[in-house]
BAPADREN-917018 format. One record per residue (C-alpha): x, z, y; residue number from 1. Coordinates in nm, 2 decimals. Layout:
// residues N
[[X; Z; Y]; NUM]
...
//
This chain:
// residues 578
[[-8.57; -19.39; 8.08]; 1]
[[-8.63; -19.76; 7.93]; 2]
[[-8.36; -19.91; 7.69]; 3]
[[-8.28; -20.26; 7.82]; 4]
[[-8.14; -20.34; 7.47]; 5]
[[-8.45; -20.32; 7.32]; 6]
[[-8.57; -20.71; 7.27]; 7]
[[-8.93; -20.87; 7.21]; 8]
[[-9.08; -20.91; 6.89]; 9]
[[-8.91; -21.17; 6.68]; 10]
[[-8.59; -21.19; 6.96]; 11]
[[-8.26; -20.99; 6.98]; 12]
[[-8.02; -20.91; 7.25]; 13]
[[-7.68; -21.10; 7.25]; 14]
[[-7.49; -20.77; 7.21]; 15]
[[-7.69; -20.71; 6.91]; 16]
[[-7.65; -21.05; 6.76]; 17]
[[-7.27; -20.99; 6.80]; 18]
[[-7.27; -20.65; 6.62]; 19]
[[-7.49; -20.78; 6.35]; 20]
[[-7.24; -21.05; 6.28]; 21]
[[-6.95; -20.80; 6.27]; 22]
[[-7.14; -20.57; 6.06]; 23]
[[-7.23; -20.86; 5.81]; 24]
[[-6.87; -20.90; 5.74]; 25]
[[-6.83; -20.55; 5.63]; 26]
[[-6.61; -20.44; 5.93]; 27]
[[-6.76; -20.09; 6.01]; 28]
[[-6.47; -19.99; 6.31]; 29]
[[-6.36; -20.22; 6.58]; 30]
[[-6.12; -20.14; 6.88]; 31]
[[-6.22; -20.14; 7.26]; 32]
[[-6.20; -19.97; 7.59]; 33]
[[-6.55; -19.93; 7.75]; 34]
[[-6.66; -20.14; 8.03]; 35]
[[-6.96; -20.26; 8.21]; 36]
[[-6.94; -20.62; 8.09]; 37]
[[-6.93; -20.50; 7.72]; 38]
[[-7.19; -20.24; 7.74]; 39]
[[-7.46; -20.44; 7.53]; 40]
[[-7.20; -20.51; 7.25]; 41]
[[-7.11; -20.13; 7.25]; 42]
[[-7.48; -20.00; 7.22]; 43]
[[-7.53; -20.32; 6.96]; 44]
[[-7.23; -20.14; 6.74]; 45]
[[-7.40; -19.82; 6.79]; 46]
[[-7.73; -19.95; 6.64]; 47]
[[-7.54; -20.11; 6.37]; 48]
[[-7.33; -19.80; 6.29]; 49]
[[-6.99; -19.97; 6.38]; 50]
[[-6.73; -19.70; 6.47]; 51]
[[-6.56; -19.79; 6.82]; 52]
[[-6.19; -19.65; 6.86]; 53]
[[-6.21; -19.62; 7.23]; 54]
[[-5.85; -19.69; 7.36]; 55]
[[-5.72; -19.62; 7.68]; 56]
[[-5.63; -19.96; 7.74]; 57]
[[-5.73; -20.30; 7.61]; 58]
[[-5.35; -20.36; 7.53]; 59]
[[-5.35; -20.06; 7.30]; 60]
[[-5.68; -20.18; 7.15]; 61]
[[-5.52; -20.50; 7.06]; 62]
[[-5.23; -20.34; 6.93]; 63]
[[-5.42; -20.10; 6.71]; 64]
[[-5.64; -20.39; 6.58]; 65]
[[-5.32; -20.57; 6.51]; 66]
[[-5.15; -20.30; 6.33]; 67]
[[-5.45; -20.24; 6.11]; 68]
[[-5.48; -20.61; 6.03]; 69]
[[-5.11; -20.61; 5.91]; 70]
[[-5.16; -20.32; 5.69]; 71]
[[-5.51; -20.40; 5.54]; 72]
[[-5.49; -20.76; 5.55]; 73]
[[-5.84; -20.75; 5.64]; 74]
[[-5.99; -20.89; 5.96]; 75]
[[-6.01; -20.66; 6.26]; 76]
[[-6.19; -20.70; 6.58]; 77]
[[-6.07; -20.61; 6.96]; 78]
[[-6.34; -20.63; 7.23]; 79]
[[-6.27; -20.65; 7.59]; 80]
[[-6.42; -20.73; 7.91]; 81]
[[-6.28; -21.00; 8.15]; 82]
[[-6.00; -20.84; 8.32]; 83]
[[-5.93; -20.63; 7.99]; 84]
[[-5.88; -20.99; 7.81]; 85]
[[-5.54; -21.03; 8.01]; 86]
[[-5.45; -20.67; 7.90]; 87]
[[-5.47; -20.78; 7.55]; 88]
[[-5.28; -21.10; 7.57]; 89]
[[-4.95; -20.95; 7.44]; 90]
[[-5.15; -20.83; 7.10]; 91]
[[-5.27; -21.19; 7.06]; 92]
[[-4.90; -21.31; 7.07]; 93]
[[-4.80; -21.01; 6.85]; 94]
[[-5.06; -21.13; 6.59]; 95]
[[-4.99; -21.47; 6.63]; 96]
[[-4.59; -21.45; 6.53]; 97]
[[-4.68; -21.19; 6.24]; 98]
[[-5.01; -21.37; 6.12]; 99]
[[-5.25; -21.10; 6.15]; 100]
[[-5.61; -21.18; 6.11]; 101]
[[-5.76; -21.01; 6.44]; 102]
[[-6.07; -21.18; 6.61]; 103]
[[-6.01; -21.08; 6.98]; 104]
[[-6.35; -21.09; 7.18]; 105]
[[-6.34; -21.14; 7.54]; 106]
[[-6.66; -21.15; 7.76]; 107]
[[-6.61; -21.40; 8.04]; 108]
[[-6.81; -21.44; 8.38]; 109]
[[-7.20; -21.57; 8.40]; 110]
[[-7.21; -21.90; 8.26]; 111]
[[-7.45; -21.99; 8.53]; 112]
[[-7.19; -22.02; 8.78]; 113]
[[-6.93; -22.18; 8.55]; 114]
[[-6.63; -22.33; 8.75]; 115]
[[-6.75; -22.19; 9.07]; 116]
[[-6.52; -21.91; 9.10]; 117]
[[-6.76; -21.64; 8.94]; 118]
[[-6.70; -21.28; 8.92]; 119]
[[-6.39; -21.25; 8.68]; 120]
[[-6.45; -21.58; 8.57]; 121]
[[-6.12; -21.73; 8.37]; 122]
[[-6.10; -21.99; 8.12]; 123]
[[-6.02; -21.75; 7.85]; 124]
[[-6.02; -21.98; 7.54]; 125]
[[-5.74; -22.22; 7.73]; 126]
[[-5.50; -21.90; 7.82]; 127]
[[-5.44; -21.82; 7.45]; 128]
[[-5.48; -22.15; 7.26]; 129]
[[-5.11; -22.18; 7.19]; 130]
[[-5.09; -21.83; 7.04]; 131]
[[-5.43; -21.85; 6.83]; 132]
[[-5.54; -22.08; 6.52]; 133]
[[-5.88; -22.09; 6.70]; 134]
[[-6.01; -22.02; 7.05]; 135]
[[-6.35; -22.14; 7.18]; 136]
[[-6.60; -21.99; 7.43]; 137]
[[-6.93; -21.97; 7.29]; 138]
[[-7.16; -22.23; 7.42]; 139]
[[-7.51; -22.10; 7.37]; 140]
[[-7.63; -21.74; 7.30]; 141]
[[-7.82; -21.81; 6.97]; 142]
[[-7.48; -21.96; 6.82]; 143]
[[-7.28; -21.61; 6.86]; 144]
[[-7.32; -21.54; 6.47]; 145]
[[-7.22; -21.90; 6.39]; 146]
[[-6.91; -21.89; 6.60]; 147]
[[-6.81; -21.52; 6.45]; 148]
[[-6.87; -21.64; 6.10]; 149]
[[-6.62; -21.94; 6.19]; 150]
[[-6.37; -21.72; 6.34]; 151]
[[-6.37; -21.50; 6.06]; 152]
[[-6.30; -21.75; 5.83]; 153]
[[-6.04; -21.91; 6.01]; 154]
[[-5.85; -21.58; 6.05]; 155]
[[-5.85; -21.48; 5.72]; 156]
[[-5.75; -21.77; 5.54]; 157]
[[-5.36; -21.91; 5.53]; 158]
[[-5.19; -21.87; 5.73]; 159]
[[-5.37; -21.59; 5.86]; 160]
[[-5.37; -21.51; 6.22]; 161]
[[-5.54; -21.43; 6.56]; 162]
[[-5.89; -21.60; 6.67]; 163]
[[-6.00; -21.59; 7.03]; 164]
[[-6.40; -21.57; 7.10]; 165]
[[-6.51; -21.57; 7.47]; 166]
[[-6.87; -21.49; 7.51]; 167]
[[-7.02; -21.56; 7.87]; 168]
[[-7.18; -21.21; 8.02]; 169]
[[-7.51; -21.35; 8.04]; 170]
[[-7.52; -21.44; 7.68]; 171]
[[-7.44; -21.09; 7.56]; 172]
[[-7.71; -20.93; 7.81]; 173]
[[-8.01; -21.14; 7.71]; 174]
[[-8.29; -21.05; 7.53]; 175]
[[-8.42; -21.37; 7.43]; 176]
[[-8.21; -21.50; 7.11]; 177]
[[-8.43; -21.59; 6.84]; 178]
[[-8.36; -21.31; 6.57]; 179]
[[-8.39; -21.55; 6.29]; 180]
[[-8.34; -21.95; 6.26]; 181]
[[-8.67; -22.14; 6.26]; 182]
[[-8.88; -22.17; 5.94]; 183]
[[-8.73; -22.43; 5.70]; 184]
[[-8.40; -22.45; 5.88]; 185]
[[-8.09; -22.45; 5.69]; 186]
[[-7.86; -22.12; 5.74]; 187]
[[-7.56; -21.97; 5.60]; 188]
[[-7.46; -21.62; 5.43]; 189]
[[-7.31; -21.40; 5.72]; 190]
[[-7.17; -21.18; 5.45]; 191]
[[-6.96; -21.44; 5.30]; 192]
[[-6.58; -21.33; 5.29]; 193]
[[-6.41; -21.61; 5.06]; 194]
[[-6.03; -21.62; 5.07]; 195]
[[-5.97; -21.98; 4.97]; 196]
[[-5.65; -21.97; 4.75]; 197]
[[-5.51; -22.36; 4.68]; 198]
[[-5.40; -22.39; 4.32]; 199]
[[-5.04; -22.52; 4.22]; 200]
[[-5.00; -22.87; 4.15]; 201]
[[-4.86; -22.90; 3.77]; 202]
[[-4.57; -23.12; 3.87]; 203]
[[-4.43; -22.86; 4.14]; 204]
[[-4.45; -22.59; 3.89]; 205]
[[-4.25; -22.80; 3.65]; 206]
[[-4.02; -22.87; 3.91]; 207]
[[-3.94; -22.50; 4.00]; 208]
[[-3.93; -22.43; 3.63]; 209]
[[-3.67; -22.70; 3.59]; 210]
[[-3.47; -22.56; 3.88]; 211]
[[-3.45; -22.23; 3.77]; 212]
[[-3.36; -22.32; 3.41]; 213]
[[-3.03; -22.52; 3.56]; 214]
[[-2.96; -22.26; 3.87]; 215]
[[-2.67; -22.02; 3.81]; 216]
[[-2.70; -21.78; 4.10]; 217]
[[-3.07; -21.81; 4.22]; 218]
[[-3.27; -21.59; 4.50]; 219]
[[-3.57; -21.55; 4.63]; 220]
[[-3.69; -21.51; 5.02]; 221]
[[-4.01; -21.33; 5.06]; 222]
[[-4.19; -21.42; 5.37]; 223]
[[-4.49; -21.32; 5.56]; 224]
[[-4.72; -21.55; 5.32]; 225]
[[-4.63; -21.34; 5.07]; 226]
[[-4.80; -21.04; 5.22]; 227]
[[-5.08; -21.23; 5.34]; 228]
[[-5.16; -21.36; 5.01]; 229]
[[-5.17; -21.00; 4.83]; 230]
[[-4.88; -21.12; 4.59]; 231]
[[-4.58; -20.89; 4.64]; 232]
[[-4.67; -20.70; 4.29]; 233]
[[-4.70; -21.05; 4.11]; 234]
[[-4.35; -21.12; 4.28]; 235]
[[-4.20; -20.78; 4.15]; 236]
[[-4.32; -20.87; 3.80]; 237]
[[-4.18; -21.20; 3.81]; 238]
[[-3.85; -21.14; 3.97]; 239]
[[-3.79; -20.84; 3.70]; 240]
[[-3.88; -21.05; 3.40]; 241]
[[-3.66; -21.37; 3.57]; 242]
[[-3.38; -21.12; 3.67]; 243]
[[-3.40; -21.31; 4.01]; 244]
[[-3.27; -21.13; 4.32]; 245]
[[-3.53; -21.11; 4.62]; 246]
[[-3.46; -21.07; 5.00]; 247]
[[-3.71; -21.01; 5.27]; 248]
[[-3.70; -21.28; 5.56]; 249]
[[-3.81; -21.02; 5.83]; 250]
[[-3.85; -20.65; 5.92]; 251]
[[-4.22; -20.63; 6.03]; 252]
[[-4.33; -20.55; 5.68]; 253]
[[-4.16; -20.47; 5.37]; 254]
[[-4.38; -20.68; 5.11]; 255]
[[-4.17; -20.57; 4.82]; 256]
[[-4.07; -20.20; 4.71]; 257]
[[-3.74; -20.18; 4.86]; 258]
[[-3.62; -19.97; 4.55]; 259]
[[-3.72; -20.24; 4.28]; 260]
[[-3.41; -20.33; 4.09]; 261]
[[-3.43; -20.72; 4.20]; 262]
[[-3.48; -20.61; 4.59]; 263]
[[-3.17; -20.66; 4.79]; 264]
[[-3.32; -20.60; 5.13]; 265]
[[-3.33; -20.81; 5.48]; 266]
[[-3.17; -21.14; 5.46]; 267]
[[-2.97; -21.07; 5.75]; 268]
[[-2.59; -21.14; 5.84]; 269]
[[-2.52; -20.83; 6.02]; 270]
[[-2.79; -20.54; 5.89]; 271]
[[-2.74; -20.64; 5.52]; 272]
[[-2.40; -20.80; 5.47]; 273]
[[-2.46; -20.89; 5.10]; 274]
[[-2.65; -21.15; 5.24]; 275]
[[-2.33; -21.32; 5.31]; 276]
[[-2.34; -21.40; 4.95]; 277]
[[-2.63; -21.61; 4.97]; 278]
[[-2.48; -21.83; 5.22]; 279]
[[-2.12; -21.85; 5.02]; 280]
[[-2.26; -21.90; 4.66]; 281]
[[-2.61; -21.90; 4.62]; 282]
[[-2.69; -22.25; 4.43]; 283]
[[-3.09; -22.23; 4.43]; 284]
[[-3.29; -22.04; 4.73]; 285]
[[-3.68; -22.07; 4.69]; 286]
[[-3.85; -21.93; 4.99]; 287]
[[-4.20; -21.80; 4.92]; 288]
[[-4.44; -21.77; 5.23]; 289]
[[-4.16; -21.80; 5.47]; 290]
[[-4.04; -22.01; 5.76]; 291]
[[-3.72; -22.18; 5.86]; 292]
[[-3.71; -22.01; 6.20]; 293]
[[-3.49; -21.77; 6.40]; 294]
[[-3.44; -21.47; 6.16]; 295]
[[-3.35; -21.73; 5.87]; 296]
[[-3.11; -21.88; 6.13]; 297]
[[-3.32; -22.21; 6.10]; 298]
[[-3.23; -22.27; 5.76]; 299]
[[-2.87; -22.32; 5.87]; 300]
[[-2.51; -22.18; 5.78]; 301]
[[-2.35; -21.95; 5.76]; 302]
[[-2.68; -21.75; 5.64]; 303]
[[-2.80; -22.07; 5.41]; 304]
[[-2.51; -22.30; 5.27]; 305]
[[-2.59; -22.67; 5.35]; 306]
[[-2.53; -22.73; 4.97]; 307]
[[-2.78; -22.47; 4.85]; 308]
[[-3.09; -22.63; 4.70]; 309]
[[-3.38; -22.52; 4.89]; 310]
[[-3.74; -22.53; 4.77]; 311]
[[-4.01; -22.37; 4.98]; 312]
[[-4.36; -22.29; 4.88]; 313]
[[-4.62; -22.23; 5.14]; 314]
[[-5.02; -22.20; 5.13]; 315]
[[-5.06; -22.50; 5.38]; 316]
[[-4.92; -22.82; 5.49]; 317]
[[-4.88; -22.73; 5.85]; 318]
[[-4.65; -22.47; 5.75]; 319]
[[-4.47; -22.69; 5.53]; 320]
[[-4.41; -22.92; 5.82]; 321]
[[-4.21; -22.67; 5.99]; 322]
[[-3.97; -22.62; 5.68]; 323]
[[-3.84; -22.99; 5.71]; 324]
[[-3.51; -22.86; 5.60]; 325]
[[-3.62; -22.76; 5.24]; 326]
[[-3.53; -23.00; 4.97]; 327]
[[-3.87; -22.97; 4.83]; 328]
[[-4.20; -22.87; 4.98]; 329]
[[-4.47; -22.74; 4.76]; 330]
[[-4.83; -22.64; 4.90]; 331]
[[-4.99; -22.36; 4.71]; 332]
[[-5.12; -22.02; 4.74]; 333]
[[-4.85; -21.76; 4.68]; 334]
[[-5.04; -21.55; 4.44]; 335]
[[-5.17; -21.85; 4.22]; 336]
[[-4.80; -22.01; 4.23]; 337]
[[-4.63; -21.70; 4.13]; 338]
[[-4.86; -21.60; 3.84]; 339]
[[-4.84; -21.98; 3.70]; 340]
[[-4.49; -21.97; 3.73]; 341]
[[-4.46; -21.63; 3.56]; 342]
[[-4.73; -21.67; 3.30]; 343]
[[-4.71; -22.05; 3.20]; 344]
[[-4.37; -22.16; 3.24]; 345]
[[-4.09; -22.12; 3.06]; 346]
[[-3.84; -21.93; 3.29]; 347]
[[-3.55; -21.76; 3.13]; 348]
[[-3.39; -21.44; 3.27]; 349]
[[-3.11; -21.54; 3.50]; 350]
[[-2.72; -21.40; 3.42]; 351]
[[-2.74; -21.05; 3.50]; 352]
[[-2.38; -21.06; 3.66]; 353]
[[-2.51; -21.25; 3.96]; 354]
[[-2.78; -21.01; 4.05]; 355]
[[-2.51; -20.72; 3.99]; 356]
[[-2.28; -20.85; 4.22]; 357]
[[-2.55; -20.88; 4.48]; 358]
[[-2.66; -20.51; 4.44]; 359]
[[-2.27; -20.38; 4.45]; 360]
[[-2.25; -20.56; 4.77]; 361]
[[-2.57; -20.39; 4.92]; 362]
[[-2.40; -20.04; 4.84]; 363]
[[-2.10; -20.15; 4.97]; 364]
[[-2.26; -20.27; 5.28]; 365]
[[-2.38; -19.92; 5.38]; 366]
[[-2.09; -19.71; 5.24]; 367]
[[-1.92; -19.71; 5.58]; 368]
[[-2.21; -19.56; 5.77]; 369]
[[-2.31; -19.31; 5.49]; 370]
[[-2.06; -19.10; 5.70]; 371]
[[-2.33; -19.07; 5.97]; 372]
[[-2.56; -18.89; 5.71]; 373]
[[-2.32; -18.60; 5.70]; 374]
[[-2.31; -18.50; 6.05]; 375]
[[-2.38; -18.11; 6.10]; 376]
[[-2.39; -18.07; 6.44]; 377]
[[-2.47; -18.25; 6.80]; 378]
[[-2.67; -18.53; 6.87]; 379]
[[-2.83; -18.66; 6.59]; 380]
[[-2.70; -19.03; 6.47]; 381]
[[-3.00; -19.28; 6.48]; 382]
[[-2.92; -19.41; 6.12]; 383]
[[-3.00; -19.03; 5.99]; 384]
[[-3.32; -19.00; 6.13]; 385]
[[-3.47; -19.27; 5.96]; 386]
[[-3.28; -19.19; 5.65]; 387]
[[-3.36; -18.84; 5.65]; 388]
[[-3.75; -18.92; 5.70]; 389]
[[-3.74; -19.16; 5.42]; 390]
[[-3.61; -18.93; 5.18]; 391]
[[-3.92; -18.69; 5.28]; 392]
[[-4.20; -18.94; 5.26]; 393]
[[-4.37; -18.99; 4.93]; 394]
[[-4.51; -19.29; 4.77]; 395]
[[-4.81; -19.30; 4.95]; 396]
[[-4.63; -19.24; 5.28]; 397]
[[-4.59; -19.49; 5.57]; 398]
[[-4.30; -19.54; 5.81]; 399]
[[-4.34; -19.73; 6.12]; 400]
[[-4.04; -19.85; 6.29]; 401]
[[-4.02; -19.96; 6.67]; 402]
[[-3.74; -19.99; 6.94]; 403]
[[-3.41; -20.16; 6.97]; 404]
[[-3.09; -20.01; 6.84]; 405]
[[-3.29; -19.73; 6.71]; 406]
[[-3.49; -19.96; 6.46]; 407]
[[-3.20; -20.17; 6.40]; 408]
[[-2.99; -19.87; 6.24]; 409]
[[-3.33; -19.79; 6.06]; 410]
[[-3.29; -20.12; 5.88]; 411]
[[-2.92; -20.00; 5.75]; 412]
[[-3.08; -19.64; 5.69]; 413]
[[-3.36; -19.83; 5.45]; 414]
[[-3.05; -20.02; 5.27]; 415]
[[-2.89; -19.67; 5.19]; 416]
[[-3.25; -19.51; 5.11]; 417]
[[-3.35; -19.77; 4.86]; 418]
[[-2.98; -19.69; 4.67]; 419]
[[-3.16; -19.37; 4.56]; 420]
[[-3.46; -19.52; 4.38]; 421]
[[-3.73; -19.38; 4.58]; 422]
[[-4.02; -19.55; 4.71]; 423]
[[-4.26; -19.51; 5.02]; 424]
[[-4.62; -19.64; 5.06]; 425]
[[-4.53; -19.92; 5.33]; 426]
[[-4.27; -19.98; 5.59]; 427]
[[-4.41; -20.15; 5.92]; 428]
[[-4.25; -20.27; 6.23]; 429]
[[-4.30; -20.49; 6.53]; 430]
[[-4.33; -20.87; 6.40]; 431]
[[-4.09; -21.17; 6.53]; 432]
[[-4.21; -21.15; 6.87]; 433]
[[-4.03; -20.81; 6.89]; 434]
[[-4.28; -20.67; 7.14]; 435]
[[-4.14; -20.34; 7.18]; 436]
[[-4.37; -20.01; 7.26]; 437]
[[-4.60; -20.11; 7.01]; 438]
[[-4.49; -19.84; 6.75]; 439]
[[-4.72; -19.56; 6.86]; 440]
[[-5.02; -19.79; 6.81]; 441]
[[-4.91; -19.89; 6.51]; 442]
[[-4.86; -19.55; 6.36]; 443]
[[-5.18; -19.44; 6.52]; 444]
[[-5.39; -19.70; 6.38]; 445]
[[-5.22; -19.69; 6.01]; 446]
[[-5.28; -19.33; 6.00]; 447]
[[-5.64; -19.40; 6.10]; 448]
[[-5.69; -19.65; 5.83]; 449]
[[-5.50; -19.41; 5.58]; 450]
[[-5.62; -19.07; 5.64]; 451]
[[-5.47; -18.94; 5.30]; 452]
[[-5.13; -19.06; 5.37]; 453]
[[-4.88; -18.91; 5.62]; 454]
[[-4.76; -19.18; 5.87]; 455]
[[-4.46; -19.13; 6.06]; 456]
[[-4.32; -19.34; 6.33]; 457]
[[-3.96; -19.37; 6.47]; 458]
[[-3.89; -19.51; 6.81]; 459]
[[-3.67; -19.49; 7.08]; 460]
[[-3.72; -19.35; 7.45]; 461]
[[-3.70; -19.72; 7.60]; 462]
[[-3.97; -19.84; 7.37]; 463]
[[-4.19; -19.50; 7.44]; 464]
[[-4.23; -19.61; 7.79]; 465]
[[-4.33; -19.93; 7.73]; 466]
[[-4.69; -20.05; 7.71]; 467]
[[-4.90; -19.94; 7.50]; 468]
[[-4.63; -19.67; 7.47]; 469]
[[-4.79; -19.34; 7.57]; 470]
[[-5.16; -19.40; 7.55]; 471]
[[-5.18; -19.42; 7.17]; 472]
[[-5.12; -19.03; 7.12]; 473]
[[-5.39; -18.95; 7.34]; 474]
[[-5.60; -19.17; 7.15]; 475]
[[-5.48; -18.97; 6.82]; 476]
[[-5.52; -18.63; 7.03]; 477]
[[-5.89; -18.77; 7.12]; 478]
[[-5.97; -18.84; 6.75]; 479]
[[-5.80; -18.59; 6.56]; 480]
[[-5.56; -18.83; 6.40]; 481]
[[-5.25; -18.65; 6.26]; 482]
[[-5.01; -18.88; 6.28]; 483]
[[-4.61; -18.79; 6.34]; 484]
[[-4.41; -18.97; 6.64]; 485]
[[-4.04; -18.94; 6.65]; 486]
[[-3.87; -19.02; 6.98]; 487]
[[-3.47; -19.07; 6.97]; 488]
[[-3.39; -19.00; 7.33]; 489]
[[-3.05; -19.13; 7.42]; 490]
[[-3.15; -19.19; 7.78]; 491]
[[-3.04; -19.52; 7.80]; 492]
[[-3.18; -19.90; 7.71]; 493]
[[-2.90; -19.89; 7.44]; 494]
[[-2.91; -20.27; 7.30]; 495]
[[-2.92; -20.40; 7.67]; 496]
[[-2.69; -20.14; 7.79]; 497]
[[-2.42; -20.21; 7.52]; 498]
[[-2.46; -20.58; 7.56]; 499]
[[-2.32; -20.54; 7.94]; 500]
[[-2.05; -20.30; 7.87]; 501]
[[-1.93; -20.58; 7.64]; 502]
[[-2.00; -20.88; 7.81]; 503]
[[-1.92; -20.77; 8.19]; 504]
[[-1.73; -20.42; 8.14]; 505]
[[-2.00; -20.28; 8.37]; 506]
[[-2.39; -20.16; 8.35]; 507]
[[-2.66; -20.21; 8.58]; 508]
[[-3.04; -20.09; 8.55]; 509]
[[-3.00; -19.98; 8.21]; 510]
[[-2.98; -19.63; 8.24]; 511]
[[-3.27; -19.38; 8.17]; 512]
[[-3.35; -19.02; 8.31]; 513]
[[-3.33; -18.77; 7.98]; 514]
[[-3.67; -18.68; 7.99]; 515]
[[-3.84; -18.41; 7.78]; 516]
[[-4.11; -18.63; 7.62]; 517]
[[-4.20; -18.35; 7.41]; 518]
[[-4.33; -18.12; 7.72]; 519]
[[-4.56; -18.43; 7.82]; 520]
[[-4.74; -18.42; 7.48]; 521]
[[-4.73; -18.07; 7.44]; 522]
[[-4.95; -18.02; 7.73]; 523]
[[-5.19; -18.29; 7.60]; 524]
[[-5.25; -18.09; 7.29]; 525]
[[-5.02; -18.22; 7.04]; 526]
[[-4.81; -17.99; 6.84]; 527]
[[-4.44; -18.09; 7.01]; 528]
[[-4.09; -18.02; 6.92]; 529]
[[-3.73; -18.08; 7.03]; 530]
[[-3.45; -18.13; 6.84]; 531]
[[-3.09; -18.11; 6.97]; 532]
[[-2.87; -18.06; 6.64]; 533]
[[-2.86; -18.28; 6.35]; 534]
[[-2.96; -18.01; 6.10]; 535]
[[-3.28; -17.92; 6.28]; 536]
[[-3.45; -18.23; 6.23]; 537]
[[-3.54; -18.22; 5.88]; 538]
[[-3.73; -17.87; 5.96]; 539]
[[-3.90; -17.99; 6.23]; 540]
[[-3.99; -18.30; 6.05]; 541]
[[-4.15; -18.11; 5.77]; 542]
[[-4.32; -17.85; 6.03]; 543]
[[-4.48; -18.18; 6.20]; 544]
[[-4.63; -18.36; 5.89]; 545]
[[-4.76; -18.02; 5.76]; 546]
[[-4.96; -17.99; 6.07]; 547]
[[-5.32; -18.12; 6.09]; 548]
[[-5.28; -18.21; 6.45]; 549]
[[-5.09; -18.51; 6.59]; 550]
[[-4.72; -18.43; 6.61]; 551]
[[-4.45; -18.52; 6.87]; 552]
[[-4.08; -18.47; 6.77]; 553]
[[-3.84; -18.57; 7.05]; 554]
[[-3.47; -18.61; 6.90]; 555]
[[-3.16; -18.58; 7.12]; 556]
[[-2.98; -18.89; 6.96]; 557]
[[-2.65; -19.05; 7.01]; 558]
[[-2.62; -19.35; 7.21]; 559]
[[-2.45; -19.59; 6.96]; 560]
[[-2.47; -19.95; 6.91]; 561]
[[-2.58; -20.10; 6.59]; 562]
[[-2.43; -20.39; 6.43]; 563]
[[-2.71; -20.63; 6.52]; 564]
[[-2.63; -20.54; 6.89]; 565]
[[-2.28; -20.65; 6.81]; 566]
[[-2.40; -20.96; 6.65]; 567]
[[-2.61; -21.02; 6.96]; 568]
[[-2.31; -20.96; 7.16]; 569]
[[-2.10; -21.24; 6.97]; 570]
[[-2.40; -21.48; 6.99]; 571]
[[-2.43; -21.48; 7.35]; 572]
[[-2.06; -21.48; 7.42]; 573]
[[-2.04; -21.80; 7.22]; 574]
[[-2.36; -21.95; 7.42]; 575]
[[-2.19; -21.89; 7.74]; 576]
[[-1.87; -22.06; 7.64]; 577]
[[-2.09; -22.35; 7.50]; 578]
//
């Protein structure tokens, strides 16, 4: 049978041109669901030795790519046919809010019938323009490689984030593209992968140096830009030398080692109450790659005091423009900035009393919850699930959190665990978009990317049923990815139901059936167990992590509201009064 991907001499098929561009960037794996529209690209990937993670839906493929990009900080590719484009839009939003460098490639209708109601014709680039750094439809088949190179450069450089490339069907199927530029034409190096790092201005470094010399109670907030700049180790060294406490600005990636002596956990009024000292006493707050957005209460009290001097450092002027409430704004790459400040400036160690008070407050903030870790029988408290898991994981292992109350209790468990001085390879969660149901895809992708690490997901029964929810476990079983997924089953939409109880005194449409989820995954081929007593969890977890198969543990958990849920109740009650 003829292979229709074979092009005449001197020509290349569109699918092969796309695969060649992907391979040139050192990308050896992409994420997709098969479809007739993308067959030329699939065959091209096969010929260029690019592994395709065959997901069960484009939404799953999008989140697999997003998770891999977040953990590795390297550009990933998600490929979809036209109706698959609409399936992965949620993943585009997740990548947008978290700054994940993903190139989403959607094949569109035939360009010959443009704007004439062609089969599956949709202005894809316009649909996701508001949630991408760059979104465009390829206008000529010979420019597929050109557009991919541009998309790569935009996605990977600061602030990193998703891009959308739309390629018409006839462009991907054609075999009439010149394989090489005309003789004498200027070309570019398709393998280039440079990260542009703007160097800090000497005056800006002096400003921060002086501010730190004068401050009595300084603190640092580490934002997403710190992780994107691969600067967490530099910050750990600087913070330790300067004796400056560091808070995280969000939950979706713990950029800094949580047991580091200067790490104080999440800057959050409810989940980490030592944060309240920042709003009460901090005189200098330095934001490194952070945004004054919802998690930071938009830079307002009570989380941040109006009298606190605030300096923000971001990699681009566009990011600085969102941080208009900062007293001083500095444009510089975070890695370069921290290195220059640490090694080239005179920043004396701050008074240890301030750090000691914060550390003591952090310890006290979890003391009232430690009783939940001593439970012996009955349904398992959600905090204990995360705590016991963290105490089991090693320094190369990864924890993924997903869900509502289960994830919020997880944040408190992280605080308690961090007091033990232990370390794991990484802690990840859904980004600021809070797209629940992504945990299984995140854990599967991270286990695939880090086969020598143990990856454990902790999620809730509500999140498990949300898309992509179940399907990543099927992908894990298909590919033999030995990820461990733990589901806390309390048979309710916990955060929502608790808000209804507190605000209305009744509940409606927030119950879930107590399904034996472990039986579903057991029948699919996973190692599956159910835990009904608190003391049975650790043995089950160890058994699951010791198996070479994908593992699923269902834990019958307590339906108990987290402090965040109470905070949401307070906020929404105030809003109703206003």
